[in-house]
N, C-alpha and C positions, 0 to 999 in steps of 0.2 A: 748028596748031589749038589753040584755047583749051579748057581743061577746067574743070569746076566740081567742087569738092570740098566737100560740105556735111556732113561729119562734124565735129560740134562737140566740142571737148575742153575740159574744165574746167581753168583755170589756177589751181592750188592756192594760189600765193602771193598771188593777188588775189581771194580770197574766192569769190564766186559767178560771177566773170567766166568766160565761155566764148569760144572763138574757132574760126573755120574760115577757109577761103579761097574767094573767088569765082572767082579765076583764079590760075594760077601762071606766067603769061606777061606780067605787067604790073609786075613788081617794080622798085623804084628806091631809091636812097639819099636819103631825104628830107632828111637833114642837109646835103646838098650845096646845098640851096636856102637861102641865108643869111638870106633874109627870114623864112622859116618858122622856121628854127632860132633866130633871134634873138628871136622872139616866143613860143616855147614855154617853159613851165616844165618843166625836165627832171627830173620826178619819176621814180621807178623804173618806174611804169606807162607814162609817156610814152616812156621809153627802150625799154621792151619793145615798144610799138606800132611805133616806128621800126624796130626790128630786124626785126619780122615783115614790114614793108613791102618789105624787100629781096627777099623770095621771091614776092611777088605782091600781090594785093588782099585784105587781111584783112577779115573781118567779125567784130565782137565782139557778145556777147550778155550782157545782164544780165536774168536771169529775174525775172518778177513775176507779175501777174495777168491781168486780162481781155483787153486789147487787145495785139496784136503790132505794134509801131511801129518804123519805120526812120527814123533820122537819117542822111542821106546828104550827102556833100560831096566836092569834088574832081572832079566830072564834067568840069569845065574845069580843067586843071592849073595855070593861071596866075591863078586866082581864089582868092587865098590866105586872106583872113580867115576864111571859113567852115571851112576845113580845120583851122586852129588852134583855132577855137571848138569844133569837134567833139571834138578831143582834150581840151580843157579840160572839156567836158561829161562825158565818160567819167570823168575824174578826179573830178569833183564827185559823180557819182551812184554811184560804185563801192560805197560802203558804205550806200547808202540802202535802205530797205525799200520797194520800188516796188509801185505798184498795177497796173502794166502791164509786160509784157516789152518791153524796148527793145533794138533792134539798132542798131549803129553801123558805118557805113563812112566813116571820116574821110578816107581817101585812095583815091578810086575807081580811079585809075590812078597809082600811085606814080612810075612812070617819067616821066609827064608833069609831075608836080609837081616832081620832081628837076630836070628840064630847064626848068622854068618855061614850059611850052608849053601853049597852049590845047587842042591836039589830042593824041591818043594815036596814035602811028604814022600821023600825017596824017589821022586820023578824028576828026570832031567827035562826041563821045559823046552830046551832047544833040540830035543829028540822026540817031542810028543805033540807038536802043533797039529799033527794029523789025527790025533786021538781025541775022540769026542769027549767034551767036558773037562779036558785038561785046561789049566789056566791059559796056556799058550793057544789052545784051540779056541777058547772063548775070546781071546784077543783077536784071532783071525775072524771069528764071527762078527766082532765089533767093527773090524776093518771093512768087511763087506756091508754090514748094516748102515754104517756111516758114509759109505762110498768114499773111503779114504783111497787115494790113488798114488801115494808115494810113502814108502816106509823106510825109516832108518832105525836099525836095531843096534844098540851100542853096548859093547862088552869090554872086558879087559882080558889079557892073556899073560901067563907067567912064563919065565924062562923054562925051557925044556918041556913046554906044553904045546898045544896046537893053536895058533901058528908059532908062538914064542917070540914074536916081534910085532911091531905096530903095522897094522894092515887093514885093508878093506876087502871083504869077500864079496864076490858078485858072480853072475853067470851070464852067458851070451845068448842062451835060448831057454825057454820060449819067450823071454822078455829082455830083448837086447838093451833096453834103457838101463837095466841094472849095471851092465858093463860100462856104459857111458858115464853114469853117475860116479862109479868107483874111480874111473880115470880122472874125472873132474876133481874129486877130493884128493886124489894122489898128487895131481899137479899143483893143487892149492896149498896143501899142508904137508906133503911129503910122505904120507902113509903108502906102504907098498900094496899094489893091487894083486889079489889072488882071485883068479877067475876060472870057473868051470864051464865046459862047453854046454852042459845042460843042467838045469837046476835039480838038485836032489840026487845027482848021480853018485856022490860020495857017501852020503848017509841020509836017512829019512828024518823028517820032523823038525828041521830048523825053521824058525819063523820066516827068515829071509827066503828060503827055498820054497816053502809052501806059498808065500806071497807071489813069488815069480812064476810058479806053476799056475797060479790063478790070474796071471797077467797083471799083477799089481807090482810095479817096479820097486825093488827093495835091495838094500845092501846091509851088510854087517860090518861095523867098524870096531876094531880092536886097538886098545892102547896097552903098552907093556907095563905091567905092575904085578907084584906077587899077590896071589889070592888072599883074601881075608884082611887086607890092609890097604893103605893108601900112601904111596910114596910121593915125595915132593915133586910137583910139576905134572902129575898124572891126571889130576882133575882138569887142569888147564889144557892138556893135550886132547882129552876127550871132548871138552867144551869146544876146542878149535875144530874138531871133526864135525860136531853138531852144527856149528855155524857155517862150515863149508858146505855141508849137505843142504842146509837151508838156502845158502846163497846161490846154489845151483839153480834155484827156482825164484830167486829175487825176493826172499823173505815174504 
């Protein structure tokens, strides 16, 4: 059985950074994924993040002001550019004076990333956010417990898959803010908007959809990159989507 541990501890050597765990049953050695390791800048903070992934799914917090925002990646372990981009973003924002409190989950299921597998223990985490005690469901529990009010879930998509091009998924109901955020990102960085009239109408269990059904505005951002690898420029494209998502609320 998975457990959720939401006691945040300040990491003194990294200023205001705090961390906790979503689960202690999902750990993996990220460094065994050579594609991820080769594209990471191994700063002291990055090495710290990788070490913590051995023990489960870490969540990091940079305190700020008004909104409580989550930057999520690694729901599919073989979608690699956003996971590297998320680590890059934590490094960049570490010493910023932020207007919002930002939470980061760079590796939702470190074991899946280590194994370069789409699923975690044969479970698609983007079809199981409604299933009790799945990793994605525990992330949803954390979103509610921490009163996170804005969620960006970052993925990559391959040619001939869904959607097969750079895009931002959103819905218009019951949380219209999702659609507005997607359009902001589209106008800012050029990602195409894919919008559904009602969240969860196409399939069940996506993190974005379950958030929107719970009235927590969320979008899913996709960059184009073959699964299990990282092509040149794809980390930068995912990073641009993340920055655009944050700039929608003034960082």
